[in-house]
C-alpha positions in Angstrom: 41.3 -11.6 -20.0 43.9 -9.4 -21.8 42.3 -6.3 -23.2 44.1 -6.9 -26.5 41.8 -9.9 -27.0 38.5 -8.3 -26.1 35.9 -9.3 -28.6 34.5 -5.8 -29.2 32.1 -6.8 -32.0 30.7 -9.6 -29.9 30.3 -7.3 -27.0 28.4 -4.8 -29.2 26.1 -7.6 -30.3 25.6 -8.8 -26.7 24.8 -5.3 -25.5 22.2 -4.7 -28.3 20.6 -8.1 -27.7 20.6 -7.5 -23.9 19.0 -4.1 -24.4 16.3 -5.3 -26.7 16.0 -8.9 -25.5 15.6 -9.8 -29.1 18.1 -10.9 -31.8 15.9 -9.3 -34.5 15.7 -5.9 -32.8 19.5 -6.1 -32.0 20.3 -6.8 -35.6 18.1 -3.9 -36.8 19.7 -1.5 -34.4 23.3 -2.5 -35.5 22.3 -2.7 -39.2 23.6 -6.3 -39.5 22.0 -9.7 -40.1 20.3 -11.7 -37.3 22.8 -14.5 -38.0 25.7 -12.2 -37.4 24.3 -11.2 -34.0 23.6 -14.8 -33.1 27.1 -15.8 -34.2 28.8 -13.1 -32.1 26.8 -14.0 -29.0 27.7 -17.7 -29.4 31.3 -16.7 -29.8 31.2 -14.6 -26.6 29.5 -17.4 -24.6 32.1 -19.9 -25.8 34.9 -17.6 -24.8 33.4 -17.1 -21.3 32.3 -20.6 -20.9 28.8 -19.6 -19.7 25.4 -18.9 -21.3 24.5 -15.2 -21.4 20.9 -15.7 -22.6 18.1 -18.2 -22.2 16.5 -18.6 -25.6 12.7 -18.4 -25.4 10.2 -18.9 -28.2 9.9 -15.2 -29.1 12.4 -13.4 -27.0 15.6 -13.7 -24.9 16.1 -13.7 -21.2 19.4 -12.7 -19.6 21.0 -15.4 -17.4 22.6 -14.4 -14.1 26.0 -14.0 -15.9 24.3 -11.9 -18.6 22.7 -9.6 -16.0 26.1 -9.1 -14.4 27.8 -8.3 -17.7 25.2 -6.1 -19.4 25.4 -3.0 -17.2 29.2 -3.0 -17.3 29.3 -3.3 -21.1 26.5 -0.7 -21.5 28.2 1.8 -19.2 31.6 1.3 -21.0 30.1 2.0 -24.4 28.3 5.1 -23.0 31.5 6.5 -21.7 33.4 5.8 -25.0 30.5 7.5 -26.9 30.6 10.5 -24.6 34.4 11.0 -25.0 34.2 10.5 -28.8 31.5 13.2 -29.0 33.7 15.6 -27.1 36.6 14.9 -29.5 34.4 15.3 -32.6 33.1 18.6 -31.3 36.8 19.8 -31.4 36.9 21.0 -27.8 33.3 22.4 -27.6 32.0 21.4 -24.2 29.1 18.9 -24.3 26.5 18.2 -21.6 27.0 15.2 -19.5 23.9 13.0 -19.3 23.4 11.3 -15.9 21.0 8.4 -16.1 19.0 8.0 -12.9 16.4 5.5 -11.8 13.9 6.1 -9.0 10.5 4.9 -7.7 7.7 7.1 -9.0 6.4 8.4 -5.7 9.9 9.2 -4.5 10.8 11.0 -7.7 7.5 13.0 -7.9 7.2 14.0 -4.2 10.8 14.4 -3.1 13.4 14.3 -5.9 11.9 16.5 -8.7 11.0 19.4 -6.4 14.6 19.8 -5.2 16.4 19.1 -8.5 16.5 22.8 -9.3 19.0 23.0 -6.4 21.3 20.4 -8.0 21.0 22.0 -11.5 22.0 25.3 -9.9 25.2 23.8 -8.6 25.9 21.6 -11.7 24.2 23.3 -14.7 26.3 21.4 -17.2 24.8 18.0 -16.1 21.7 16.8 -17.9 19.4 14.4 -16.0 17.7 11.5 -17.7 15.1 9.8 -15.4 13.6 6.4 -15.5 10.9 5.2 -13.2 10.6 1.7 -11.7 8.3 0.5 -9.0 10.1 -2.7 -8.6 10.8 -3.7 -5.0 14.5 -4.5 -4.5 17.5 -4.2 -6.8 16.9 -2.5 -10.2 16.8 -4.5 -13.5 17.7 -1.7 -15.9 21.1 0.0 -16.3 21.6 3.4 -14.8 24.4 5.6 -13.4 22.7 5.9 -10.1 19.5 4.5 -8.6 17.2 5.0 -5.7 15.5 1.7 -4.7 12.9 0.6 -2.2 14.5 -2.5 -0.6 15.6 -4.4 2.4 19.4 -4.5 3.0 21.0 -6.8 0.4 24.5 -8.0 -0.1 25.8 -7.4 -3.6 28.6 -5.6 -5.5 26.9 -2.2 -5.4 27.5 0.6 -3.0 24.2 1.1 -1.1 23.8 4.3 0.9 20.7 4.3 3.2 18.7 7.5 2.7 16.2 6.5 5.4 14.4 3.6 7.0 10.7 3.5 6.1 8.2 3.9 8.9 4.5 3.7 8.0 1.5 5.1 9.7 -2.2 5.4 8.8 -3.1 8.6 7.0 -6.5 9.8 5.9 -8.6 12.8 4.9 -9.6 15.1 7.9 -13.3 14.3 7.3 -12.7 10.7 8.0 -11.1 11.5 11.4 -14.0 13.8 12.3 -16.6 11.2 11.5 -14.8 8.6 13.6 -15.5 10.7 16.7 -12.4 9.6 18.6 -12.8 5.9 17.9 -10.1 3.5 19.0 -7.5 2.5 16.5 -9.1 -1.0 16.1 -12.6 0.6 15.5 -11.2 3.2 13.1 -9.4 0.6 10.9 -12.2 -1.9 11.0 -14.9 0.8 10.3 -13.3 2.3 7.2 -12.1 1.3 3.8 -8.4 0.6 3.6 -6.1 1.2 0.7 -3.1 -0.9 -0.3 0.1 -0.2 -2.3 0.9 -3.0 -4.7 4.4 -4.2 -3.9 5.5 -6.3 -6.9 6.1 -10.0 -6.1 4.7 -9.7 -2.6 1.4 -10.7 -0.9 -1.5 -8.3 -1.7 -2.1 -7.1 1.8 1.4 -7.6 3.4 1.9 -4.1 4.8 -1.5 -3.8 6.5 -1.2 -7.4 7.7 2.1 -6.5 9.4 0.6 -3.3 10.8 -2.4 -5.0 12.6 0.0 -7.6 14.0 2.5 -5.0 15.4 -0.4 -2.8 16.6 -2.0 -5.8 18.3 -5.3 -5.6 16.4 -5.9 -9.4 16.0 -9.6 -9.1 15.2 -9.3 -6.5 12.5 -9.4 -7.9 8.9 -7.4 -6.2 6.2 -8.2 -8.6 3.4 -10.3 -6.0 1.7 -10.1 -2.6 0.1 -8.5 -1.2 -3.1 -5.0 -1.8 -4.4 -3.0 0.8 -6.3 0.3 0.6 -8.1 2.0 3.5 -6.4 1.8 5.3 -3.0 0.9 8.5 -4.8 -2.3 6.9 -6.2 -3.1 5.5 -2.7 -2.6 9.0 -1.2 -4.8 10.6 -3.9 -7.6 8.2 -3.1 -7.3 8.9 0.6 -7.3 12.6 0.0 -10.6 12.2 -1.9 -12.2 11.4 1.5 -12.4 7.7 1.1 -10.1 5.2 2.8 -7.2 4.9 5.2 -3.7 4.7 3.6 -0.7 3.2 5.2 2.1 5.5 4.1 5.5 7.0 4.9 4.9 10.6 6.1 8.3 11.8 4.6 6.8 11.2 1.1 3.8 13.3 1.9 5.0 16.2 4.0 3.3 18.9 1.9 -0.1 17.1 2.1 0.2 16.7 5.8 1.2 20.4 6.3 -1.6 21.6 4.2 -4.1 19.4 6.0 -5.1 17.4 2.9 -4.0 14.4 4.9 -3.9 13.9 8.7 -2.3 11.3 11.0 -5.1 10.0 13.2 -3.0 7.8 15.5 0.6 7.9 16.7 1.1 4.3 15.7 3.8 3.1 13.3 5.0 0.0 11.6 8.5 -1.0 10.4 9.1 -3.8 7.9 12.9 -3.6 7.4 12.5 -1.7 4.1 14.2 1.6 3.3 15.2 3.9 0.4 18.8 3.2 -0.8 21.0 5.1 -3.1 22.9 2.6 -5.3 26.0 3.2 -7.3 28.7 0.9 -8.9 31.9 1.1 -6.9 34.0 1.9 -10.1 31.6 4.7 -10.9 32.8 6.7 -7.9 35.8 7.7 -10.0 33.3 9.5 -12.3 33.2 13.1 -10.9 29.6 13.7 -12.0 28.2 10.5 -10.4 30.2 11.1 -7.3 28.9 14.7 -7.0 25.3 13.6 -7.5 25.7 10.8 -4.9 27.2 13.2 -2.3 24.5 15.8 -3.0 21.7 13.2 -2.5 23.2 11.9 0.7 23.5 15.3 2.2 20.1 16.5 1.0 18.2 13.5 2.4 20.2 13.4 5.6 18.4 16.7 6.2 15.1 15.2 5.2 15.6 12.3 7.6 16.0 14.8 10.4 12.7 16.4 9.4 11.0 13.0 9.4 12.4 12.3 12.9 10.8 15.6 14.0 7.5 14.6 12.4 7.5 11.3 14.2 8.3 12.8 17.5 5.7 15.5 17.0 2.7 14.0 15.2 0.6 17.0 15.9 2.9 19.0 13.7 1.7 17.2 10.6 -2.0 17.3 11.4 -2.2 20.8 12.7 
């Protein structure tokens, strides 16, 4: 499509409706009538020859085409707004805001503690974080995202930060009370704690663990389920329950002895933590700099994890 024919008003209406998933809310945010928003969206859909929304009773749902278009339009308007603000400030330097999405446990345990390092290198960059515990590709728009996912083919650049490997972790008192029990007896004789993976079976990770560890008579259809790995770890550190966790996310707890690794047994499920960026965003110096910094920083963390996996006593000493 020739850029001279771009329907800018229709794109603004689409972006607002896609952000709010409501014609009423979109109209309020743009200070126009609902009929104007609806008319612009219908015009854009007619121009593209595809539906951008599924109209529900009280809200809108983006179609596949709408989900593909929304982040591009959103990002384009963000950049225009940023440049216009710079011009209006008559040369006064403004702070660049970088929108980042991460899973909550990753952000809390790994990213936030090291962000001071990035801010020291790039003090002019403001960081705006959003948290999502969704498994797989993100739904919301962001400049850069860390996701927990299996490898997927899409139009995003996906840099693997590390492959997840899970192992049982617990409070030291639980290990002492077990009195050197076998792995099967240890799991069967204690409460187990699960992380809720959205859209996946309730006990999937523990099911896979007992299969890979060849513990056919151990039932894992029991125990508590928490929304995040952090909550699972907190419960385990209270002295109750065995948690199936990634040691890289809980290095400090392992070093301090708040958690221990009772057995050198691991499970892999094909999942990992990926850093996602849009290919055209690599022309943005700020996004490219943050991506390079994250890759370098977590390459070092991956080496630490390899050391932990090769030396399990180092995390329970």
